[in-house]
C-alpha positions in Angstrom: -15.6 3.6 1.1 -13.8 1.0 3.1 -12.0 2.8 5.9 -8.5 1.4 6.4 -6.1 1.9 9.3 -2.4 0.9 9.3 -0.4 -0.2 12.4 3.3 0.4 12.0 5.1 2.3 9.2 7.9 0.1 7.8 8.3 -1.3 4.4 5.1 -3.3 4.5 3.0 -0.4 5.8 4.4 1.9 3.1 3.5 -0.6 0.5 0.0 -0.8 1.9 -0.4 2.9 1.9 0.4 3.0 -1.8 -1.9 0.0 -2.6 -4.8 1.7 -0.8 -4.4 4.7 -3.1 -4.8 2.4 -6.1 -8.2 1.0 -4.9 -11.1 3.4 -5.6 -13.3 1.9 -2.9 -10.8 2.4 -0.1 -9.4 5.2 1.9 -6.6 5.4 4.5 -7.9 7.1 7.6 -5.0 6.8 10.1 -1.6 5.4 10.7 -0.5 4.2 14.2 3.1 4.0 15.4 5.2 3.2 18.4 7.5 6.0 17.4 7.0 9.7 18.1 4.2 10.4 15.6 5.8 13.7 14.7 8.9 11.9 13.4 6.9 9.8 10.9 6.1 11.3 7.6 3.7 9.5 5.3 2.9 10.0 1.6 -0.9 10.5 1.9 -2.0 14.1 2.5 -4.3 14.9 5.4 -4.1 11.5 7.1 -3.1 11.6 10.8 -0.1 9.7 12.2 -1.0 8.8 15.8 0.4 7.0 18.8 -0.6 3.5 19.8 -2.2 5.2 22.8 -4.8 6.8 20.6 -6.2 3.6 19.0 -9.3 3.5 21.4 -10.5 6.7 19.9 -10.8 5.2 16.4 -12.8 2.0 17.1 -15.8 3.4 15.2 -13.8 5.1 12.5 -11.9 2.2 11.0 -13.5 -0.8 9.1 -10.3 -2.9 8.8 -6.9 -2.5 10.5 -3.8 -3.7 8.7 -1.2 -4.9 11.2 2.2 -4.4 9.6 4.5 -5.8 12.4 7.0 -8.6 12.2 6.1 -12.2 12.8 8.9 -13.0 15.2 7.7 -10.9 18.1 5.1 -8.3 17.1 2.2 -10.2 15.6 1.8 -13.0 18.2 1.0 -10.2 20.7 -0.3 -7.5 18.4 -3.0 -9.4 16.5 -4.9 -10.9 19.6 -4.8 -7.4 21.2 -5.9 -5.3 18.2 -8.7 -7.7 17.3 -10.4 -6.8 20.6 -11.0 -3.3 19.1 -11.0 -3.8 15.3 -11.4 -6.2 12.4 -7.8 -7.0 11.6 -5.5 -8.5 9.0 -1.9 -9.7 9.5 0.8 -11.3 7.5 2.1 -13.8 10.1 4.5 -16.0 8.2 6.0 -18.4 10.7 4.4 -21.5 9.1 5.2 -23.8 12.0 3.4 -21.6 14.5 0.3 -20.7 12.5 -2.0 -23.2 14.3 -1.1 -21.6 17.7 -1.5 -18.1 16.4 -4.8 -19.0 14.8 -6.2 -20.3 18.1 -5.0 -17.2 20.1 -6.5 -14.8 17.5 -9.7 -16.8 17.1 -10.5 -16.8 20.8 -9.9 -13.0 21.1 -11.9 -12.3 17.9 -14.9 -14.3 18.9 -15.0 -12.8 22.3 -14.9 -9.2 20.8 -17.4 -10.1 18.0 -14.8 -9.2 15.3 -13.2 -10.9 12.4 -9.5 -11.4 11.8 -7.6 -12.7 8.8 -4.2 -14.1 9.6 -1.2 -15.2 7.5 -2.2 -13.2 4.4 0.3 -12.4 1.7 1.9 -14.7 -0.9 3.4 -17.4 1.3 1.4 -18.0 3.4 -1.4 -16.7 1.3 -1.5 -17.0 -2.5 0.9 -20.0 -2.5 -1.3 -21.7 0.1 -4.4 -21.4 -2.1 -2.4 -22.9 -5.1 -1.2 -25.8 -3.0 -4.8 -26.5 -1.9 -6.2 -26.3 -5.5 -3.4 -28.4 -7.0 -3.7 -31.1 -4.3 -7.5 -31.3 -4.8 -7.0 -31.6 -8.6 -4.1 -34.0 -8.6 -4.6 -36.2 -5.5 -1.9 -38.6 -6.7 1.2 -36.4 -6.5 3.5 -34.2 -4.4 3.6 -30.5 -3.6 6.9 -28.6 -3.9 7.4 -24.9 -2.9 10.5 -23.0 -3.9 11.2 -19.5 -2.7 13.6 -17.0 -4.2 16.1 -16.0 -5.0 15.0 -13.1 -2.9 15.0 -11.2 0.4 12.7 -12.7 3.1 11.4 -9.8 5.2 10.3 -12.1 8.1 13.7 -13.9 8.3 15.6 -10.6 8.0 13.5 -9.2 10.8 14.2 -12.2 13.0 17.9 -11.8 12.6 17.7 -8.0 13.4 16.1 -9.0 16.7 19.4 -10.7 17.7 21.4 -8.6 20.2 24.4 -7.0 18.4 22.7 -7.0 14.9 22.1 -3.5 13.4 20.8 -4.7 10.0 20.3 -7.8 8.0 19.2 -9.0 4.5 18.5 -12.7 4.3 18.3 -14.2 0.8 16.5 -17.5 0.2 18.0 -19.4 -2.7 16.4 -22.4 -4.4 18.7 -25.3 -5.3 18.5 -25.5 -9.2 19.0 -29.2 -9.3 16.1 -29.8 -7.0 13.8 -27.7 -9.1 14.7 -29.5 -12.3 14.1 -32.9 -10.7 10.6 -31.7 -9.7 9.7 -30.2 -13.1 10.8 -33.4 -14.8 8.1 -35.4 -13.0 10.6 -37.4 -10.9 8.7 -36.6 -7.6 11.8 -36.7 -5.5 11.7 -36.9 -1.7 13.5 -33.7 -0.8 14.6 -32.6 2.6 14.3 -28.9 3.6 18.0 -28.6 3.3 18.0 -30.1 -0.2 15.5 -27.5 -1.6 17.0 -24.2 -0.4 20.0 -22.5 1.0 20.0 -19.3 3.0 22.5 -16.4 2.8 22.6 -13.7 5.5 24.3 -10.3 5.0 24.7 -8.9 8.5 25.8 -5.5 9.8 27.0 -6.0 13.4 27.4 -3.3 16.1 30.9 -2.3 17.1 32.3 -4.7 19.6 29.5 -7.3 19.0 30.6 -11.0 19.2 30.2 -12.0 15.6 30.7 -15.7 16.3 27.9 -15.6 18.8 25.6 -13.8 16.3 26.5 -16.4 13.6 25.6 -19.2 16.0 22.3 -17.6 17.0 21.4 -17.3 13.3 22.2 -20.8 12.1 20.6 -22.5 15.1 17.4 -20.5 15.1 14.5 -23.0 15.0 11.8 -22.6 12.3 14.0 -20.1 10.5 17.5 -21.3 9.8 18.2 -24.5 11.8 17.0 -26.8 9.0 19.0 -25.1 6.2 22.5 -24.7 5.0 23.0 -21.0 6.1 25.9 -18.7 5.3 26.4 -15.6 7.3 28.6 -12.8 5.9 29.3 -9.7 7.9 29.4 -6.5 5.9 29.5 -2.7 6.5 26.5 -0.5 6.7 27.8 1.3 3.6 27.9 -1.9 1.6 24.5 -2.9 2.8 23.0 0.4 1.5 24.9 0.2 -1.8 24.3 -3.4 -2.7 21.2 -4.6 -0.8 18.7 -1.7 -0.7 16.1 -3.5 -2.8 13.7 -6.1 -1.6 13.1 -8.5 -4.5 11.6 -12.0 -4.1 9.4 -14.6 -5.7 9.1 -18.3 -6.1 7.1 -21.2 -7.4 4.6 -23.7 -6.2 4.7 -26.9 -8.2 2.4 -29.9 -8.0 3.7 -32.9 -9.8 1.1 -35.6 -10.2 -0.2 -38.4 -12.3 -3.6 -39.3 -13.9 -4.9 -42.4 -15.7 -6.0 -45.9 -14.7 -2.4 -46.9 -14.7 -1.1 -43.5 -13.5 0.6 -43.3 -16.9 0.2 -39.6 -17.6 2.4 -37.0 -15.8 0.7 -33.7 -15.0 2.4 -30.6 -13.6 0.9 -27.5 -12.2 3.2 -24.5 -11.5 2.3 -21.1 -10.1 5.2 -18.6 -10.2 5.8 -15.1 -8.8 8.7 -12.7 -9.8 8.6 -9.6 -7.6 10.7 -6.4 -7.7 9.3 -5.5 -4.3 8.3 -8.1 -1.8 6.8 -5.7 0.7 4.8 -3.8 -2.0 3.4 -7.0 -3.4 2.6 -8.5 0.0 0.9 -5.3 1.0 -1.2 -5.4 -2.2 -2.5 -8.8 -1.2 -3.3 -7.5 2.3 -5.3 -4.6 0.8 -7.3 -6.8 -1.5 -8.0 -9.1 1.5 -9.2 -6.1 3.4 -12.1 -5.8 1.0 -13.0 -9.4 1.6 -12.8 -9.1 5.3 -15.1 -6.0 5.2 -17.6 -7.9 3.2 -17.4 -11.1 5.3 -17.9 -9.0 8.5 -21.0 -7.4 7.1 -22.4 -10.9 6.3 -22.0 -11.8 10.0 -18.8 -13.8 9.8 -16.7 -13.6 13.0 -13.6 -15.2 14.5 -10.2 -15.9 12.9 -10.1 -16.7 9.1 -7.5 -17.6 6.6 -7.0 -17.2 2.9 -8.8 -20.6 2.5 -12.0 -19.0 3.8 -12.2 -16.1 1.3 -14.4 -16.5 -1.7 -12.4 -15.3 -4.8 -15.1 -12.9 -5.8 -14.8 -11.1 -2.4 -11.3 -9.9 -3.3 -12.4 -8.0 -6.3 -13.7 -4.5 -6.5 -15.7 -5.5 -9.6 -19.3 -6.7 -9.4 -20.2 -10.4 -9.7 -21.7 -9.7 -13.2 -18.4 -8.0 -14.3 -16.3 -10.9 -13.0 -18.5 -13.5 -14.8 -18.4 -11.4 -18.1 -14.7 -10.6 -18.2 -12.8 -13.1 -16.0 -14.6 -16.4 -16.2 
């Protein structure tokens, strides 16, 4: 059995707990929280909920630790620290800062003789793999990634960190006209702003300066500054009634050409439609935990990405079963 630990207990962690229960070769052995452990109730019987202060006691009892913090402030500090004690996986999704995060985690992992997998999930993650495959197959062409319509957990979390914000749901919405131009093989040169819009529903604290909050959102680099962003302030009651779910999805499209005269248009499209973004993302992390466990046992150390995982390492099935039934 692969022994899994979870750090944090928000939406992503709850999804991971459920996903672990659906994999017969894994078991959840502990959940760690910044909160009072007595206040956190998990769904899995007989699994302890512990304080961050207790992690040192579990170094020999956990094979892979899933870090379920936010990308804005948690994971840049959390992943390099936890990899000193454990093999870890995170879902760091700030694309622009991935190279810096990779370097920080790689240095810490190699020094500790551990392995870390960063930026796992579906984007970055599964979409990243599809971009790489499609580009290798169709070198003459362009990649296009469209997200949504759906709730971005990372962007919503980034807004909730703004002083005066009590809650936020940030919806990413693809521009339909842009998608049609890509699917038709036009290969348009699209700016970030032309591909998506962002819509933020925000619950503000009493007395908070809403204009200041709005400005902090729309000017936030790497998250909102490059998009047409609408901010709507709503009540907590409306948030609970209308925006309790966390749907998402999107498409990766490679539009290319083949032939001596580049006369044939070829399109590759990979699409996800998700009722629950955190549960799906967590399911990717849990499958990757199997791969990390196997890679560590083969002597691989340092920071890794989804590009470094052999597809067969993700599966609970044997190599023979995969060849017989999936090839």
